[in-house]
Each structure stands twice: as structure tokens, then as C-alpha cells.
C-alpha positions as CSV (number, residue, x, y, z in Angstrom):
1,X,166.5,65.7,62.2
2,X,165.4,64.6,65.6
3,X,162.4,66.9,65.5
4,X,161.4,65.7,62.1
5,X,161.5,62.1,63.3
6,X,159.3,62.8,66.2
7,X,156.7,64.7,64.2
8,X,156.7,62.0,61.5
9,X,156.1,59.3,64.2
10,X,153.3,61.3,65.8
11,X,151.6,61.8,62.4
12,X,151.8,58.1,61.7
13,X,150.3,57.3,65.1
14,X,147.5,59.8,64.6
15,X,146.5,58.3,61.3
16,X,146.7,54.7,62.8
17,X,144.5,55.8,65.7
18,X,141.9,57.4,63.6
19,X,141.7,54.4,61.3
20,X,141.2,52.0,64.3
21,X,138.5,53.8,66.2
22,X,136.9,57.2,65.9
23,X,136.7,57.9,69.7
24,X,140.5,58.3,70.5
25,X,143.7,59.3,68.8
26,X,147.1,58.0,69.7
27,X,149.4,61.0,69.7
28,X,152.7,59.4,70.9
29,X,153.9,56.1,72.5
30,X,157.2,54.7,73.6
31,X,158.6,51.6,75.3
32,X,161.1,51.7,78.1
33,X,162.9,49.2,80.4
34,X,165.8,46.8,80.7
35,X,166.7,43.7,78.8
36,X,164.8,41.6,81.4
37,X,161.2,41.7,82.8
38,X,160.2,45.1,84.0
39,X,157.1,46.1,85.9
40,X,155.7,49.7,85.7
41,X,153.4,50.9,88.5
42,X,152.7,54.6,88.4
43,X,152.8,57.8,86.2
44,X,152.6,61.4,87.6
45,X,152.3,64.7,85.7
46,X,154.9,67.4,86.4
47,X,155.4,70.9,85.0
48,X,157.5,69.9,82.0
49,X,156.6,66.3,81.5
50,X,155.9,63.1,83.4
51,X,157.5,60.9,86.1
52,X,157.1,57.2,85.8
53,X,157.9,54.7,88.5
54,X,158.2,50.9,88.7
55,X,160.9,48.2,88.9
56,X,163.6,46.9,86.5
57,X,165.3,43.5,86.2
58,X,168.9,43.3,87.4
59,X,170.0,42.7,83.8
60,X,170.0,46.4,82.9
61,X,170.5,47.4,79.3
62,X,168.1,48.9,76.8
63,X,166.9,52.1,78.4
64,X,168.6,51.6,81.8
65,X,171.7,53.9,82.2
66,X,171.7,54.3,85.9
67,X,173.7,52.2,88.4
68,X,171.7,49.2,89.5
69,X,172.3,46.4,92.0
70,X,172.3,42.6,91.5
71,X,168.6,42.4,92.6
72,X,165.5,44.1,91.3
73,X,165.6,47.9,91.6
74,X,163.1,50.7,91.8
75,X,163.4,52.7,88.6
76,X,162.1,56.3,88.2
77,X,162.3,58.0,84.8
78,X,161.4,61.5,83.6
79,X,159.7,62.0,80.3
80,X,159.2,65.2,78.4
81,X,155.9,66.4,77.0
82,X,156.1,64.0,74.0
83,X,157.1,61.0,76.1
84,X,160.9,61.0,75.4
85,X,163.2,59.8,78.2
86,X,165.3,62.7,79.5
87,X,166.5,61.5,83.0
88,X,166.4,58.4,85.2
89,X,167.5,57.0,88.5
90,X,167.9,53.5,90.0
91,X,166.6,53.8,93.5
92,X,167.6,51.5,96.3
93,X,164.2,49.9,96.8
94,X,162.5,46.9,95.4
95,X,160.0,48.9,93.4
96,X,158.2,52.2,93.2
97,X,154.5,51.7,93.7
98,X,153.4,55.3,93.8
99,X,154.9,58.8,93.4
100,X,153.4,62.0,94.9
101,X,154.6,65.5,94.4
102,X,155.1,67.6,97.6
103,X,152.4,70.1,98.3
104,X,154.8,72.7,99.6
105,X,157.8,72.2,97.3
106,X,157.0,71.2,93.7
107,X,160.6,70.0,93.2
108,X,160.3,67.3,95.9
109,X,158.6,64.0,95.5
110,X,157.6,61.1,97.8
111,X,158.1,57.5,96.6
112,X,156.7,54.4,98.2
113,X,157.3,50.7,97.5
114,X,158.7,47.5,99.1
115,X,162.2,47.3,100.4
116,X,163.5,43.7,100.3
117,X,165.5,42.5,103.4
118,X,166.7,39.0,102.5
119,X,163.6,37.0,101.5
120,X,161.3,39.5,103.3
121,X,159.9,42.9,102.2
122,X,158.9,46.0,104.2
123,X,157.4,49.3,103.4
124,X,159.9,51.8,102.0
125,X,159.3,55.6,101.8
126,X,161.8,57.8,100.0
127,X,161.9,61.6,99.5
128,X,163.8,62.8,96.4
129,X,164.5,66.2,94.8
130,X,164.1,67.1,91.1
131,X,167.6,65.7,90.3
132,X,166.6,62.3,91.9
133,X,168.9,62.9,94.9
134,X,167.6,61.0,97.9
135,X,166.8,63.4,100.7
136,X,165.8,60.7,103.2
137,X,164.7,57.1,103.2
138,X,162.7,55.2,105.8
139,X,162.2,51.5,105.9
140,X,159.2,50.8,108.2
141,X,157.1,47.9,109.3
142,X,158.2,44.7,110.9
143,X,161.3,43.2,109.3
144,X,160.4,39.7,110.3
145,X,157.4,39.6,108.0
146,X,156.5,40.1,104.3
147,X,153.8,42.2,102.6
148,X,153.8,42.1,98.8
149,X,150.6,44.1,98.4
150,X,151.2,47.5,96.7
151,X,151.5,50.3,99.3
152,X,150.0,53.8,98.7
153,X,151.2,57.3,99.4
154,X,150.0,60.9,98.9
155,X,151.6,64.2,99.8
156,X,149.8,66.3,102.4
157,X,149.2,70.0,102.7
158,X,151.7,70.4,105.6
159,X,154.6,69.3,103.4
160,X,154.7,65.7,104.6
161,X,153.0,62.6,103.4
162,X,150.5,59.9,104.4
163,X,150.9,56.3,103.3
164,X,149.3,52.9,103.8
165,X,150.2,49.2,103.4
166,X,148.4,46.0,104.0
167,X,150.0,44.0,106.9
168,X,149.4,40.7,108.6
169,X,151.4,41.2,111.8
170,X,152.3,43.7,114.5
171,X,155.7,44.6,116.0
172,X,158.3,47.0,114.8
173,X,156.6,50.2,113.8
174,X,153.1,48.5,113.7
175,X,151.4,49.0,117.1
176,X,148.3,46.9,116.4
177,X,147.2,43.8,114.4
178,X,143.7,42.4,114.7
179,X,143.7,39.3,112.4
180,X,144.5,38.2,108.8
181,X,145.3,41.3,106.7
182,X,144.8,44.8,108.1
183,X,145.1,48.3,106.6
184,X,148.1,50.1,108.3
185,X,148.2,53.9,107.8
186,X,151.1,56.1,108.8
187,X,151.9,59.8,108.6
188,X,155.4,61.4,108.0
189,X,156.4,65.1,108.3
190,X,158.6,66.7,105.6
191,X,161.8,65.6,107.4
192,X,160.9,61.9,107.5
193,X,159.7,61.7,111.2
194,X,156.8,59.4,111.7
195,X,154.0,61.5,113.4
196,X,151.5,58.7,113.9
197,X,150.3,55.3,112.7
198,X,147.0,53.5,113.0
199,X,145.7,50.1,112.1
200,X,142.3,49.9,110.3
201,X,141.2,46.3,110.6
202,X,139.1,43.6,112.2
203,X,139.1,39.8,112.5
204,X,138.7,39.5,108.7
205,X,140.7,40.9,105.8
206,X,141.1,44.7,105.0
207,X,143.4,45.8,102.2
208,X,144.4,49.4,101.4
209,X,143.6,50.6,97.9
210,X,143.6,54.4,98.0
211,X,144.3,57.4,100.4
212,X,143.4,61.0,99.8
213,X,143.6,64.2,101.9
214,X,140.3,66.1,102.0
215,X,140.0,69.9,102.0
216,X,139.4,70.1,105.8
217,X,142.6,68.3,106.6
218,X,141.0,64.9,107.2
219,X,141.8,61.7,105.3
220,X,139.7,59.3,103.4
221,X,141.0,55.7,103.0
222,X,139.5,53.2,100.6
223,X,139.8,49.6,101.9
224,X,138.7,46.4,100.2
225,X,137.6,43.9,102.8
226,X,134.9,42.6,105.0
227,X,135.0,44.3,108.5
228,X,133.6,42.1,111.2
229,X,132.8,42.5,114.9
230,X,136.3,42.6,116.5
231,X,138.6,45.5,115.6
232,X,138.9,49.2,114.9
233,X,136.3,49.4,112.2
234,X,132.5,49.0,112.4
235,X,131.2,45.7,111.2
236,X,129.1,46.2,108.2
237,X,128.2,42.9,106.6
238,X,127.2,39.4,107.4
239,X,129.4,37.8,104.8
240,X,133.0,37.4,106.1
241,X,133.9,35.4,102.9
242,X,133.4,38.3,100.4
243,X,134.9,41.7,100.0
244,X,133.1,45.1,100.1
245,X,134.3,48.6,99.2
246,X,135.0,50.2,102.5
247,X,135.2,54.0,103.0
248,X,137.0,55.0,106.2
249,X,137.4,58.5,107.6
250,X,140.4,59.7,109.7
251,X,141.0,63.1,111.3
252,X,144.2,65.0,110.8
253,X,145.8,63.1,113.8
254,X,144.8,59.7,112.6
255,X,141.8,59.2,114.8
256,X,139.1,57.0,113.2
257,X,135.9,59.0,112.6
258,X,133.7,56.6,110.7
259,X,133.6,53.8,108.1
260,X,130.9,52.5,105.8
261,X,130.7,49.5,103.4
262,X,129.3,49.4,99.9
263,X,128.5,46.5,97.6
264,X,126.3,43.5,97.2
265,X,126.0,40.1,98.9
266,X,126.7,37.6,96.1
267,X,130.4,38.0,95.3
268,X,133.4,40.4,95.9
269,X,133.0,44.1,95.2
270,X,135.8,46.7,95.6
271,X,136.8,50.3,95.2
272,X,140.0,51.4,93.6
273,X,139.8,55.2,93.6
274,X,137.4,58.1,94.0
275,X,136.9,61.8,93.2
276,X,135.1,64.6,95.1
277,X,132.3,66.3,93.2
278,X,130.3,69.5,93.9
279,X,127.5,67.4,95.4
280,X,129.2,64.3,96.7
281,X,131.7,61.6,95.7
282,X,132.1,59.2,92.8
283,X,133.8,55.9,93.5
284,X,135.3,53.5,90.9
285,X,136.2,49.9,91.2
286,X,135.0,46.4,90.2
287,X,131.8,44.5,91.1
288,X,130.6,41.0,90.8
289,X,127.3,41.4,92.7
290,X,123.9,42.4,91.3
291,X,122.1,43.1,94.6
292,X,122.5,45.5,97.6
293,X,124.1,48.7,96.3
294,X,124.4,47.0,92.8
295,X,120.7,46.3,92.4
296,X,119.6,47.6,89.1
297,X,123.1,48.7,88.2
298,X,123.2,46.7,85.0
299,X,125.6,44.0,86.0
300,X,126.7,41.8,83.0
301,X,126.5,38.0,83.7
302,X,128.9,35.6,82.2
303,X,132.1,33.9,83.2
304,X,134.5,34.0,86.2
305,X,138.2,33.2,85.6
306,X,137.3,31.6,82.3
307,X,134.6,29.2,83.6
308,X,130.9,29.5,84.2
309,X,130.4,30.3,87.9
310,X,126.8,31.1,89.0
311,X,126.6,33.4,86.0
312,X,128.8,36.0,87.6
313,X,131.9,37.9,86.3
314,X,133.5,41.2,87.2
315,X,132.3,44.6,85.8
316,X,133.7,48.1,86.1
317,X,131.7,49.8,88.8
318,X,130.8,53.5,89.3
319,X,128.9,54.6,92.3
320,X,127.9,58.2,93.2
321,X,127.0,59.2,96.8
322,X,126.1,62.5,98.5
323,X,128.4,63.9,101.1
324,X,126.6,61.9,103.8
325,X,127.4,58.6,102.0
326,X,123.9,57.9,100.6
327,X,123.9,56.2,97.2
328,X,122.6,58.4,94.4
329,X,123.2,56.0,91.5
330,X,125.2,52.9,90.9
331,X,126.2,51.5,87.4
332,X,128.2,48.6,85.9
333,X,130.1,48.5,82.7
334,X,131.6,45.5,80.9
335,X,130.8,42.2,79.3
336,X,130.8,38.5,80.1
337,X,134.4,38.3,81.3
338,X,136.4,40.3,83.8
339,X,136.3,44.2,83.6
340,X,137.6,46.6,86.2
341,X,137.6,50.4,86.6
342,X,140.8,51.7,88.2
343,X,140.6,55.5,88.0
344,X,137.8,58.0,87.3
345,X,138.2,61.7,86.1
346,X,135.5,64.4,85.8
347,X,135.2,66.2,82.5
348,X,134.4,69.8,81.8
349,X,130.8,68.9,80.7
350,X,130.1,67.2,84.1
351,X,130.6,63.7,82.7
352,X,133.3,61.2,83.6
353,X,136.1,59.3,82.0
354,X,137.1,55.9,83.4
355,X,140.4,54.0,82.8
356,X,141.0,50.4,83.7
357,X,141.2,47.0,82.0
358,X,138.9,44.6,80.2
359,X,138.9,41.0,79.1
360,X,135.5,41.1,77.4
361,X,134.5,41.6,73.8
362,X,130.8,41.7,74.2
363,X,128.2,43.7,76.2
364,X,129.6,47.2,76.6
365,X,133.0,46.2,75.3
366,X,132.4,46.1,71.6
367,X,135.6,47.9,70.6
368,X,137.7,44.8,71.5
369,X,136.3,43.0,68.4
370,X,138.3,45.4,66.2
371,X,141.6,44.1,67.8
372,X,140.9,40.4,67.9
373,X,138.2,37.7,68.0
374,X,138.1,34.6,70.1
375,X,135.5,31.8,70.5
376,X,132.5,32.9,72.6
377,X,133.1,32.4,76.3
378,X,136.8,31.7,76.2
379,X,139.3,33.4,78.5
380,X,140.2,36.7,77.0
381,X,143.5,38.6,77.3
382,X,143.6,41.6,79.6
383,X,144.0,44.9,77.9
384,X,143.8,48.6,78.9
385,X,140.3,50.1,78.6
386,X,138.9,53.7,78.6
387,X,135.3,54.7,78.5
388,X,133.3,57.9,79.0
389,X,129.9,58.6,80.4
390,X,127.7,61.6,80.8
391,X,126.9,63.1,84.3
392,X,124.3,60.4,85.0
393,X,126.7,57.6,84.1
394,X,125.3,56.8,80.7
395,X,128.0,55.2,78.6
396,X,128.9,57.4,75.6
397,X,131.8,55.5,74.1
398,X,134.5,53.0,75.1
399,X,137.8,51.8,73.6
400,X,140.0,48.7,74.3
401,X,143.6,49.3,73.3
402,X,146.5,46.9,72.5
403,X,147.7,44.4,70.1
404,X,145.6,42.7,67.4
405,X,146.4,39.3,68.7
406,X,145.3,37.4,71.8
407,X,148.2,38.8,73.9
408,X,148.1,40.5,77.3
409,X,148.7,44.2,77.8
410,X,148.5,45.0,81.5
411,X,147.0,48.3,82.7
412,X,149.0,49.9,85.5
413,X,148.1,53.6,85.7
414,X,146.6,56.5,83.9
415,X,146.3,60.3,84.4
416,X,144.2,63.0,82.9
417,X,146.3,65.7,81.2
418,X,143.4,67.9,80.1
419,X,139.7,67.5,79.5
420,X,140.3,65.2,76.5
421,X,143.9,64.1,76.9
422,X,145.2,61.1,78.8
423,X,148.5,59.3,79.4
424,X,148.5,55.5,80.1
425,X,151.2,53.4,81.6
426,X,151.0,49.7,80.7
427,X,153.1,46.6,80.6
428,X,153.7,44.7,77.4
429,X,156.3,42.5,75.7
430,X,157.1,44.9,72.8
431,X,158.6,43.3,69.7
432,X,159.9,45.8,67.1
433,X,159.9,43.2,64.3
434,X,156.1,42.8,64.5
435,X,155.2,46.5,64.4
436,X,152.8,47.9,63.8
437,X,150.6,45.5,65.8
438,X,147.2,46.8,66.6
439,X,147.7,50.0,68.5
440,X,151.3,49.2,69.4
441,X,154.1,51.0,67.6
442,X,157.2,51.7,69.8
443,X,160.2,51.9,67.4
444,X,162.7,52.7,70.1
445,X,162.3,49.2,71.8
446,X,165.3,46.9,71.6
447,X,164.6,43.4,70.3
448,X,164.7,40.8,73.0
449,X,164.0,43.2,75.9
450,X,161.1,41.1,77.2
451,X,158.5,42.9,79.4
452,X,158.6,46.7,79.0
453,X,156.9,49.8,80.1
454,X,154.4,50.9,77.4
455,X,153.6,54.7,77.8
456,X,151.2,56.4,75.4
457,X,149.2,59.6,75.0
458,X,145.6,59.6,73.9
459,X,143.2,62.4,72.8
460,X,139.5,62.0,73.0
461,X,138.2,63.1,69.5
462,X,134.6,62.1,70.0
463,X,132.0,64.6,68.7
464,X,129.8,65.6,71.7
465,X,127.7,68.1,69.8
466,X,123.9,67.6,69.6
467,X,122.1,66.7,66.4
468,X,120.4,69.6,64.5
469,X,116.7,69.5,63.9
470,X,115.9,67.8,60.6
471,X,112.7,66.5,58.9
472,X,114.6,64.0,56.7
473,X,118.0,62.4,56.4
474,X,120.5,64.3,54.3
475,X,122.6,61.2,53.5
476,X,125.7,62.3,55.5
477,X,126.8,59.9,58.2
478,X,124.4,58.6,60.9
479,X,121.2,60.4,61.5
480,X,117.9,60.2,63.4
481,X,114.8,61.7,61.8
482,X,112.4,63.3,61.9
483,X,113.7,65.3,64.8
484,X,111.7,66.5,66.8
485,X,109.1,63.8,66.6
486,X,106.1,62.6,68.5
487,X,105.5,59.0,67.4
488,X,108.4,57.4,65.6
489,X,112.0,58.1,64.5
490,X,114.1,56.3,61.9
491,X,117.8,55.6,62.1
492,X,119.7,56.1,58.8
493,X,123.3,55.6,57.7
494,X,123.9,52.4,59.7
495,X,122.2,49.0,60.2
496,X,121.2,49.0,63.8
497,X,121.5,45.8,65.8
498,X,120.4,47.3,69.1
499,X,119.1,50.8,70.1
500,X,118.6,52.2,73.6
501,X,116.7,55.4,74.6
502,X,117.8,57.1,77.8
503,X,115.8,59.8,79.6
504,X,117.4,62.8,81.5
505,X,117.9,60.7,84.6
506,X,120.0,58.2,82.8
507,X,117.3,55.5,82.8
508,X,116.7,53.2,79.8
509,X,113.1,53.8,78.7
510,X,113.1,51.8,75.5
511,X,115.2,49.1,73.8
512,X,114.8,48.1,70.2
513,X,116.6,45.2,68.5
514,X,117.3,44.5,64.8
515,X,115.3,47.5,63.6
516,X,116.0,51.0,62.5
517,X,112.6,52.2,63.4
518,X,112.1,53.3,67.0
519,X,108.6,54.0,68.4
520,X,108.3,56.9,70.8
521,X,104.9,55.8,72.1
522,X,104.4,56.4,75.8
523,X,107.3,58.7,76.2
524,X,106.8,62.1,77.8
525,X,108.0,65.3,76.1
526,X,111.7,66.0,76.4
527,X,115.2,65.3,75.1
528,X,116.4,61.7,74.9
529,X,119.8,60.2,74.2
530,X,119.8,57.5,71.5
531,X,122.6,54.9,71.7
532,X,123.0,52.8,68.6
533,X,125.1,49.6,68.2
534,X,125.4,48.5,64.6
535,X,126.0,45.0,63.2
536,X,129.8,45.5,63.4
537,X,129.7,46.4,67.1
538,X,130.3,50.2,66.6
539,X,128.6,52.6,68.9
540,X,126.9,55.8,67.8
541,X,125.1,58.5,69.9
542,X,122.3,60.8,68.7
543,X,119.7,62.9,70.5
544,X,116.0,63.2,69.8
545,X,113.4,65.5,71.1
546,X,110.0,64.1,71.8
547,X,107.3,66.7,71.5
């Protein structure tokens, strides 16, 4: 009976996902939490399912079956491959910001979060086994001060871990503080002994956003801030009032090797994550500038915090560099409101998938119109967002997910399960009586449980195959003909509102509006990507060969 119920639910979600949007399919989704407000933070893939971390309200109830205290608790849950809750633990820490699996023992995990001491909060690092037994716990920092910024952690190849937190003081375990907020980095061995700590900062603000161990044993730390003259980092801008994406390098012993800033000079730009490629690095974050490293990136002008402000609003930002840090290309994605890229994954075809959140419903974010519509320029609700590009950063498709009303669904984390499969962790007030509501259908949620964890699995079902050569349109779906062509192509099967042609370098070489006829005059021979947006805001991709 239980298996039948699961398969029926998955089948219903598959049909609902295909009806809403052709690019993704919802395979399963569940809601978890207490009867109060709960805040999810992170999701990690393990051999037989997933680990999810966050915090729960002290009310307990609903999904919470572990012993919890009278204050907010860290909550870690284990889900099986179809997202069902199979185990849980209430951890003695204020929250769990990140989980990282040990590199030397796959049954051990490192957790990091804040540990409240009275009205204050310090950095808390915990090591657990597969049964959620605490192997050791370390509360570090300076107990006299508070840092509510989310700390980061990653397991290291020697069996230990490296973490980071944004601090505004010294004392206790913190040997240095320069001014305002600094990035504090610390290294533990597998037994919980602190091996070293270092402060990355200057007289301005520097906040930790990501830490990764590189193949040579060194560490890369992403910092959002504006390094100035005095401190442990090189000064790299003349605008102390705006943030840049800062890439700092440490050796295996915590010695600072180098740092470099990226961004523009108009507004705040930041990095949230990065991946290493065969020929360099790809960074993902959010940008508000259109100059400097953002010049020509395609920034979308609009609103800032719901109001016109110099024509600027945030876009998701991808930037590729070589191994020496030189920018190869930089691109923005979004609309007239706030859009942010949080994680990026490389796909088997060399392209990339980006996860994050969006408030827009114009520009690149046309899929939001299928969920809800609001007056132009009004403040939009934040919703999780996924989009995919080719290897040059050309947008192939995008999808906003959530309810079909103007409610907020907060993006918290996402991971890539396979080339076309993804798991998202979001926060939402899930009301069973209103299901189905847009993409949301979590029948296990208890009514009145307020803010919950929303966990769901997506499959990318976009057709990436090229278009066959054809002299005329066969009447089946969307087509571009004649193909190949040397002077003009016609788009059939859809009423085009805007058409873009991209060359092999990812550059827009032609734009056509409100016409299904596209002139190829002036284009050199080769294969071009044709991106079509119809009157309903849907996106279609075709290829044409110019001969």
C-alpha cells in the first residue's frame, strides 16, 4: 500500500510538472518541520539518500520526533532516495548552516552553525557519525560577541575540516581583527583539534561566502567585500562603499598566497560559489554593476528593492576565468527586479546549470508569468529559480518554481544528483488545504505548521538535439526553415515576439522583434543558435546553418 501511494504521488507530480513547463519535471516533493517556524539551510547527497540541515522551532510536533530544548534547535534529517524521512536528530546548536561528508570516512559528517550563549552566538562545529551520534563538539570564537552571518565548512583530504565565519572582533580563538567585518578561517583535524586560524580582512567589510579545498591541498575562499589598504588582503578597489567578489588563496597551512577582486564600480557585486573547469574557473553570484568585469555582460536595468534606483537591480552573474584569474567571459541573467545565482554545476555537454532565486517576471525570467502576474514594476515575491546555459554561457532555458500566487518561497540550497537531476531545499508555508498550488503539492504537511522545509526533486527534460535539415516546415511543433540557408529563414509553429541569433562564441549577432522572418544577411558561414520568445513568454531553441 505504501509503495502504491508513493508511485501514485510521483505520477501525479510528473503530470503536473509537464503541464506547467516543458523544461523540468517534478519527480517528488515533501514538506518537513515542526509546528512553528522552521528554517532550512543545506542539503547533501549521501550513498542512500540525502541529509538536510537547518533549525526548528522549540514547539516541536509535525515531523519532529527527536528530543529538543526550549530554544531553537539544529535539526538534521535523513531522507531516502524518494525524499521520505527515515531518521532525524535534534542537535545542541542553534542551527546547521552546512554539512560536509568526511573525505576519509564516508560515515562521518561535519556540521557548522551558530551556538547561542545567552543572547550571543558563536561558531559551533560538530562531528557526527551515521547514527547522528556526536563524536565531538567545539564552540569557538569570542563568547562576548555575536555573529549571525552563516558560517561555512568543508571536509578536507586529511580527514579534518576547514571552516569560516564573518566576525567583527578579536579575542578568544580569534587572533586578529582589522575593522568592521572580517573573514575568519580555521582548520580542525579529525579529532577536533584546531590546527590554525587566520583572519582575512582590512579596514572595510569582508564576509565569507564559500570555501573549497583544491587538488594541490591549497584552499580557495570566496569573500564578498571591499578590501582597502590596511589589513591582510591586497586593496583592490577605490570604492569602500560597495562590495566586490573577492577570491583569496591560502596554502595548506593557512598562509595567504594571493587575492583578487572582481566586479564593477556602480553597485554591489558578489560571488556565492564556484567550480573548477578543465581550463579555469566558473564563478556564480549576483551583480548590480554594468561596468568593469560586468561591461557587456548584459545586465538588466530596472528596480532595486521595489523602487527605481538609478536604473539598477540585481542579476544572476556567471564569470569564467582562466587559471591565472584572467576573465574569459562574464554574463548576467535576470529581469528588472532582484535575481541571484547561488550554485553552478557543469553538465556532461560542457554547459552549466545555475540554481538560485528570482523576483523578476520579465527579461530572461519569462517562466514566472506562468505562476503569477503582478503590475509592471511592483515588488515581486522571491522564488527558487533554475536555468541552463551552453558552454559559452548562452541561456538555453529557465524555470521559476513555486506557488501560483504572490507568496514567497525562499531558496536555501540545491545539489546536482546527475547530469539532468537536481534536488532543491526551500522554505515555504505549506498549506494542505490549498493543494495543489502552482508547483507545490506536499500532502504529508500538517495544517497549521507554519514555515516548513520544502524538498523536491527535478529532472531536466529539455530536448537538446539539433534540428534536422529541412527545406520546408512539416507542421510538427516549432521549426526553422529552410535549413541550411544563405539569406533568410522563417520561424513556424509559434508567433515570435523576439528572436536572437548567437554565433559559436556566444555573441548575439542579430535580434529581430515581432517578426517570424529572420534575415541572415552579413553573417559568415557556420552554425548559429536561434533563441525564440513567443507572445506568451515561452522560450524555444533551434539551430540554423548559414552556408
